[in-house]
C-alpha positions, -999 to 999 in steps of 0.1 A, spaced: 0 1 -1 17 35 -12 9 65 6 24 95 -13 21 132 -1 -10 139 -15 -28 108 -3 -12 116 34 -27 151 28 -60 138 20 -61 113 48 -53 143 73 -80 167 59 -107 135 61 -99 127 98 -98 161 106 -130 172 92 -146 159 125 -123 167 151 -144 156 183 -153 120 164 -118 112 154 -102 120 184 -129 104 208 -125 76 182 -89 76 185 -86 76 223 -100 42 224 -71 27 205 -48 51 227 -62 36 257 -63 0 250 -20 2 240 -14 20 268 -33 -4 293 -13 -33 274 21 -12 276 18 -3 313 3 -36 325 30 -56 311 56 -29 323 42 -32 360 36 -68 358 77 -72 350 80 -52 378 64 -67 401 81 -99 391 115 -83 396 104 -71 431 89 -110 441 124 -125 425 144 -98 450 128 -112 479 139 -147 474 179 -133 462 206 -158 478 181 -182 487 183 -219 469 151 -229 451 148 -264 456 153 -263 494 131 -269 526 133 -267 567 123 -287 593 108 -275 624 97 -292 656 65 -283 674 45 -301 702 26 -331 699 -8 -336 688 -11 -373 698 -3 -396 729 24 -419 716 40 -447 735 37 -435 770 43 -396 759 15 -376 767 -4 -352 740 10 -314 737 47 -328 742 75 -302 734 102 -321 718 138 -305 702 158 -315 670 190 -330 674 223 -328 653 220 -364 648 188 -354 632 212 -332 600 219 -369 589 195 -386 592 178 -358 567 209 -362 546 209 -399 541 172 -394 525 175 -404 490 171 -371 467 185 -347 494 214 -331 479 230 -315 517 217 -310 549 226 -287 579 215 -273 610 208 -239 620 203 -223 655 198 -189 666 196 -163 693 180 -128 697 184 -97 717 218 -97 719 242 -69 711 276 -64 692 300 -39 709 328 -21 695 349 4 709 316 18 723 294 13 694 266 -10 701 242 -25 677 213 -49 686 215 -80 667 208 -115 666 234 -142 669 233 -175 645 254 -206 646 259 -225 611 281 -248 592 299 -237 563 273 -261 538 247 -229 550 261 -211 521 246 -234 494 215 -229 509 214 -189 514 243 -172 495 261 -152 514 281 -122 493 311 -110 514 321 -76 509 352 -84 533 372 -115 546 357 -147 542 325 -169 553 324 -199 582 349 -225 571 356 -264 584 387 -252 599 365 -230 624 339 -254 631 368 -283 638 389 -263 663 357 -244 677 372 -211 667 360 -174 679 356 -165 648 326 -146 638 310 -128 601 290 -98 608 261 -86 587 263 -55 563 240 -33 594 262 -48 622 295 -33 603 278 0 591 268 9 631 299 -5 649 323 5 626 318 37 618 350 46 604 346 23 572 375 4 561 382 -34 566 374 -47 602 387 -84 596 411 -90 623 394 -71 649 373 -81 675 336 -77 682 324 -84 719 291 -102 719 276 -112 759 312 -108 773 327 -133 746 350 -116 720 351 -132 685 372 -124 658 361 -109 629 371 -129 598 342 -115 571 316 -90 563 286 -105 549 266 -77 524 234 -102 516 207 -83 521 178 -109 515 140 -101 523 135 -142 527 153 -154 556 160 -181 579 161 -172 619 171 -136 609 182 -114 587 220 -119 577 224 -84 572 217 -80 612 233 -112 623 265 -120 639 277 -158 626 294 -179 647 306 -217 638 281 -239 651 304 -258 672 317 -221 690 280 -213 696 272 -246 708 300 -243 734 297 -208 743 257 -212 752 259 -247 763 233 -259 738 244 -299 737 230 -315 710 197 -291 703 195 -278 671 167 -254 661 164 -260 623 175 -287 602 183 -271 566 186 -291 533 186 -287 497 175 -313 470 197 -332 443 189 -315 405 152 -329 390 142 -336 428 116 -322 445 110 -314 484 75 -332 483 92 -362 468 110 -366 500 86 -350 525 71 -381 538 100 -403 545 118 -374 560 88 -370 586 88 -409 592 124 -409 602 122 -379 625 92 -393 639 106 -426 644 136 -414 663 117 -391 684 87 -413 695 59 -394 676 32 -413 666 36 -417 624 -1 -404 622 7 -370 638 3 -343 617 15 -315 638 48 -325 654 71 -323 626 67 -290 604 84 -291 571 85 -258 553 88 -261 514 102 -234 494 101 -251 464 64 -248 466 67 -209 473 86 -205 445 63 -222 425 31 -202 435 54 -173 429 57 -182 392 21 -197 392 13 -158 403 32 -141 379 22 -164 350 -13 -154 358 -10 -119 360 10 -120 328 -24 -135 314 -47 -113 328 -28 -84 314 -29 -95 279 -63 -102 285 -73 -66 296 -49 -50 274 -61 -72 242 -98 -67 250 -96 -32 256 -75 -27 224 -99 -49 204 -128 -26 218 -111 4 206 -104 -13 172 -140 -21 169 -149 18 176 -126 30 145 -146 4 124 -178 12 135 -167 54 129 -151 42 96 -184 31 79 -204 58 91 -177 81 71 -180 63 43 -221 62 45 -211 101 48 -192 103 21 -215 82 -3 -217 108 -28 -179 117 -29 -172 79 -31 -193 76 -63 -179 107 -83 -145 88 -77 -159 60 -93 -172 76 -124 -142 100 -134 -123 66 -135 -115 58 -102 -107 18 -95 -121 1 -67 -86 -11 -57 -81 27 -50 -117 34 -31 -103 3 -9 -70 16 -8 -82 54 8 -104 37 32 -75 12 47 -53 41 45 -75 64 65 -80 33 95 -45 26 97 -32 60 101 -55 69 127 -49 38 148 -14 40 141 -14 75 151 -35 67 186 -13 34 190 18 52 189 8 79 217 -6 51 236 27 34 239 47 69 244 27 77 272 29 43 286 68 43 284 67 76 303 42 67 331 63 35 338 92 56 338 78 77 364 71 43 384 106 33 381 122 65 397 94 64 425 100 27 431 138 28 432 165 45 454 179 76 441 204 67 412 203 29 410 176 9 395 168 -26 414 133 -31 398 131 -24 358 93 -11 350 97 -15 308 90 -30 282 116 -49 261 119 -38 225 105 -68 212 74 -63 229 73 -26 218 79 -36 178 51 -61 181 30 -39 199 34 -17 168 29 -42 148 -2 -52 160 -16 -13 158 -9 -14 123 -29 -47 120 -56 -38 141 -60 -6 115 -61 -24 88 -89 -48 99 -110 -20 114 -109 -9 78 -117 -38 62 -154 -37 66 -158 2 58 -135 -5 29 -151 -32 13 -190 -14 17 -174 18 1 -159 -6 -28 -192 -17 -36 -205 15 -40 -221 19 -78 -217 55 -91 -253 58 -100 -266 46 -71 -246 75 -54 -257 100 -73 -296 87 -70 -287 90 -36 -279 126 -34 
């Protein structure tokens, strides 16, 4: 379809002949494209925010926690409190499909002190394997290692917020000593991780000790608060959940039918729920956007039908002086495509502008953590969609115009 300067000028004159009607018609397409772009970009930003909540965590992980029993069993009363033990870590690790298991123990209401600077924190006792579960991004130094565990060293890894509060002068704190509960621990690393999903407190607000050191300092014995584990590739937590529960219950004299005593959190299921949620959001976005856009295209088609009826005499005269049916078809289709394309481009531009404002409002100054934008491919696809809808919207009016006979047009006049 060829559009030269004269044809374009004629199209613009025809569209602007009734400015109010053209604007109202174009607004339907404008709003449909704007909704599609804005909802898609907003959905992308929301997905990135949700993913950041799980940043650094292994997606195929699970956690075992003890709770009071709900059934009497082997002489033990109902409502008995019991504790996980270090031996339970091996029970979980030996289950087929489990890649790694490690204990986690924490205490709250502690204070980290350095040269008079104090920060209220929690302390955690961990093994080096915990890093496979929750990635520890180190700003300085290192994480707990096997030698720390074996020798029960009085060393610690401090979180980002602990570091900023007690080492106000900045610099590398490794080698310096931090006091926690009248005990001095040598700093071997600073963890800069800021994930919002955490087990027993955020890493940024914690002082992490070797598990064996914390076990001795606080006389914990064999008690374990949480058993954390990850799955082998291709295996799911739900596949091993019954076997883990069976082994733990058998070791602690808990009824096999007690559904309350052993709590198992499946983080993999939470990730799956998030993925399903985002799939539903994307589907809803396209349904709403395309539905609104289709309504706008139907409006364009209806207005073009009215325009063709109003121009019956003009079209008849064109046919009488030699215009071919193809010329009439191209003229009407051109008008429809130009109207929808201009409205669509305005909708895309306004949608990108709104997303840009939202992105700046949702992120810290000078930092872009969450992107509220649409991809270049989608922008091009949306442009092509607008052109295609403009062509479809103009087909019915164009064929009606093409069917007008010169003699009928004159008689109608």
